[in-house]
C-alpha positions as CSV (number, residue, x, y, z in Angstrom):
1,X,6.8,2.0,-1.8
2,X,7.2,0.0,-5.0
3,X,9.5,-3.0,-4.6
4,X,10.5,-5.7,-6.7
5,X,10.5,-9.5,-5.9
6,X,14.1,-9.4,-4.8
7,X,13.8,-6.6,-2.6
8,X,14.8,-3.6,-4.6
9,X,13.0,-0.1,-4.6
10,X,15.5,1.4,-7.0
11,X,17.7,0.0,-9.7
12,X,21.7,0.8,-10.0
13,X,23.2,3.8,-11.4
14,X,20.7,6.3,-10.3
15,X,21.4,9.8,-12.2
16,X,19.5,12.8,-13.2
17,X,18.4,10.8,-16.4
18,X,17.4,7.9,-14.6
19,X,16.4,8.6,-11.0
20,X,14.9,5.2,-10.3
21,X,18.2,3.7,-11.6
22,X,18.6,1.9,-15.0
23,X,15.4,0.1,-16.1
24,X,13.9,0.5,-12.6
25,X,11.2,3.2,-13.1
26,X,9.2,1.4,-15.7
27,X,9.6,-1.9,-14.0
28,X,8.2,-0.6,-10.5
29,X,5.8,2.1,-11.4
30,X,4.1,1.3,-14.7
31,X,1.3,-0.2,-12.9
32,X,0.4,3.2,-11.5
33,X,-0.3,4.7,-14.9
34,X,-2.5,1.8,-16.0
35,X,-5.4,1.7,-13.4
36,X,-8.1,2.4,-16.1
37,X,-7.4,-1.1,-17.5
38,X,-9.7,-4.0,-16.8
39,X,-8.7,-6.0,-13.6
40,X,-7.0,-2.9,-12.1
41,X,-10.0,-1.7,-10.1
42,X,-8.2,-2.4,-6.6
43,X,-5.0,-0.4,-7.8
44,X,-7.0,2.6,-8.6
45,X,-9.1,2.5,-5.5
46,X,-5.9,2.2,-3.4
47,X,-4.4,4.9,-5.1
48,X,-7.3,6.9,-4.5
49,X,-7.7,6.2,-0.7
50,X,-3.8,5.7,0.4
51,X,-2.9,9.3,0.9
52,X,-6.5,10.6,1.7
53,X,-5.6,11.1,5.6
54,X,-2.0,12.2,5.0
55,X,-1.3,15.6,6.4
56,X,2.3,15.8,5.9
57,X,5.4,14.0,4.3
58,X,8.9,13.1,4.9
59,X,11.6,12.2,2.3
60,X,15.3,12.2,1.9
61,X,17.5,14.6,-0.3
62,X,17.9,11.7,-2.8
63,X,14.3,11.7,-3.5
64,X,13.7,15.4,-3.7
65,X,16.7,15.6,-6.2
66,X,19.9,14.3,-7.6
67,X,22.4,16.9,-6.2
68,X,24.9,16.5,-3.3
69,X,26.6,19.3,-1.1
70,X,25.6,23.0,-1.3
71,X,22.0,23.5,-3.0
72,X,21.7,24.4,-6.6
73,X,18.3,26.6,-5.7
74,X,17.2,26.6,-9.3
75,X,16.3,22.9,-8.7
76,X,12.7,22.5,-7.3
77,X,12.2,18.6,-7.4
78,X,11.3,16.1,-10.0
79,X,7.5,17.0,-10.2
80,X,7.2,20.3,-11.9
81,X,5.4,23.4,-10.5
82,X,2.8,21.3,-8.8
83,X,4.0,18.4,-7.0
84,X,1.8,15.7,-6.2
85,X,1.7,15.9,-2.2
86,X,-0.4,18.9,-1.6
87,X,0.9,19.2,2.2
88,X,4.0,20.1,3.6
89,X,7.0,18.0,2.9
90,X,9.8,17.7,4.9
91,X,13.3,17.1,3.5
92,X,16.1,15.5,5.3
93,X,19.6,17.1,4.4
94,X,22.8,18.3,5.7
95,X,22.6,21.8,4.1
96,X,20.2,24.5,5.1
97,X,17.7,25.9,2.3
98,X,14.8,28.1,2.7
99,X,11.2,26.6,2.6
100,X,10.3,26.1,-1.1
101,X,6.2,26.8,-1.8
102,X,4.9,25.2,-4.8
103,X,1.7,24.9,-6.5
104,X,-1.2,22.9,-5.1
105,X,-0.5,23.3,-1.5
106,X,2.9,21.7,-1.4
107,X,5.6,23.5,0.4
108,X,9.2,21.7,0.9
109,X,10.8,22.4,4.2
110,X,14.4,21.4,4.5
111,X,15.4,19.9,8.0
112,X,19.0,19.7,9.0
113,X,19.0,18.2,12.6
114,X,17.9,14.4,12.0
115,X,15.0,12.3,11.4
116,X,13.6,12.7,14.8
117,X,13.3,16.7,14.4
118,X,11.7,16.1,10.8
119,X,9.2,13.9,12.4
120,X,8.5,16.2,15.3
121,X,8.0,19.0,12.5
122,X,5.9,16.7,10.1
123,X,3.5,15.9,13.2
124,X,3.0,19.4,14.3
125,X,2.1,20.2,10.6
126,X,-0.2,17.1,10.2
127,X,-2.1,17.6,13.3
128,X,-4.7,14.8,13.6
129,X,-3.9,13.6,10.3
130,X,-1.1,10.9,9.3
131,X,2.7,11.5,8.7
132,X,3.8,9.6,5.5
133,X,7.7,8.7,4.9
134,X,7.7,9.2,1.2
135,X,11.2,7.6,0.7
136,X,13.6,6.7,-0.5
137,X,14.9,3.4,0.9
138,X,17.6,4.9,3.1
139,X,15.0,7.4,4.7
140,X,12.6,4.6,5.4
141,X,15.3,2.2,6.9
142,X,16.4,5.0,9.1
143,X,12.8,5.4,10.5
144,X,12.3,1.6,10.7
145,X,15.8,1.3,12.6
146,X,14.6,4.0,15.2
147,X,11.2,2.4,15.7
148,X,9.5,5.3,14.4
149,X,7.2,3.6,12.0
150,X,3.6,2.5,12.7
151,X,3.0,0.7,9.3
152,X,4.7,-0.2,6.1
153,X,2.9,-0.3,2.9
154,X,4.5,-2.1,0.0
155,X,3.4,-2.5,-3.7
156,X,5.0,-5.7,-4.7
157,X,5.8,-5.8,-8.4
158,X,6.5,-9.3,-10.1
159,X,9.8,-8.5,-11.3
160,X,13.5,-8.8,-10.2
161,X,16.2,-6.2,-10.8
162,X,19.2,-8.1,-9.9
163,X,20.8,-5.0,-8.3
164,X,20.2,-1.5,-6.8
165,X,19.1,-0.3,-3.6
166,X,17.3,-2.8,-1.4
167,X,14.7,-1.5,1.1
168,X,15.3,-3.8,3.9
169,X,19.0,-4.4,4.0
170,X,20.8,-4.5,7.2
171,X,17.4,-4.6,9.1
172,X,16.0,-7.1,11.8
173,X,12.4,-6.0,12.2
174,X,9.1,-7.8,13.2
175,X,6.1,-6.9,10.7
176,X,2.4,-8.5,11.3
177,X,0.6,-8.5,8.3
178,X,-2.5,-6.2,8.3
179,X,-3.8,-6.6,4.6
180,X,-3.2,-7.9,1.3
181,X,-4.7,-6.5,-2.0
182,X,-3.9,-8.5,-5.2
183,X,-4.4,-7.3,-8.6
184,X,-3.6,-8.2,-12.1
185,X,0.1,-6.7,-11.9
186,X,1.0,-5.8,-8.4
187,X,0.2,-7.1,-4.9
188,X,-0.4,-4.4,-2.2
189,X,0.8,-5.5,1.2
190,X,0.3,-3.5,4.4
191,X,2.3,-4.4,7.7
192,X,2.1,-3.3,11.0
193,X,5.6,-2.6,12.3
194,X,5.9,-4.4,15.7
195,X,9.5,-3.7,16.5
196,X,12.9,-5.2,16.4
197,X,13.4,-8.8,15.5
198,X,14.3,-10.8,18.5
199,X,14.5,-14.0,17.3
200,X,17.7,-16.0,17.4
């Protein structure tokens, strides 16, 4: 997940027009679209390999779309006819919906019985490959709080947002640095999740 220096993964006032919140999309993700520039070789390599062993994804409803309550079944996600996942995606929701096959091998499946059920289904779909929690922040927090994440990968962008949704609010967890990859515009951090923070 891309995160600001003050810990935000989304800005304030998320909406259909501003899914990352006001001003946050450009601030947090512009580096992803500039990997062909000099000094960005590490970014290009990371983006090319980060998802190579991912066999299934999990995301929250807010990441899939802006709606709440009963589904508007004309909504098929932010990504157009061919989403970037190319694997099954399990969407956490309180409202049932039939599976939604899309182009490029992505099928969205909607899970109404909680994070552990979604993880069980994603593991079955992924087989020997990894399951990736795509986001958003609330979904990642739930999996961290439940002790169900092995690794946390953050793309630390040198900006502050001042408001919005923080990734780690309310959590006490212990992380072990596993890898640091610097580049001209962002620092990529990979942590192993050790468990709850038991320090006083």
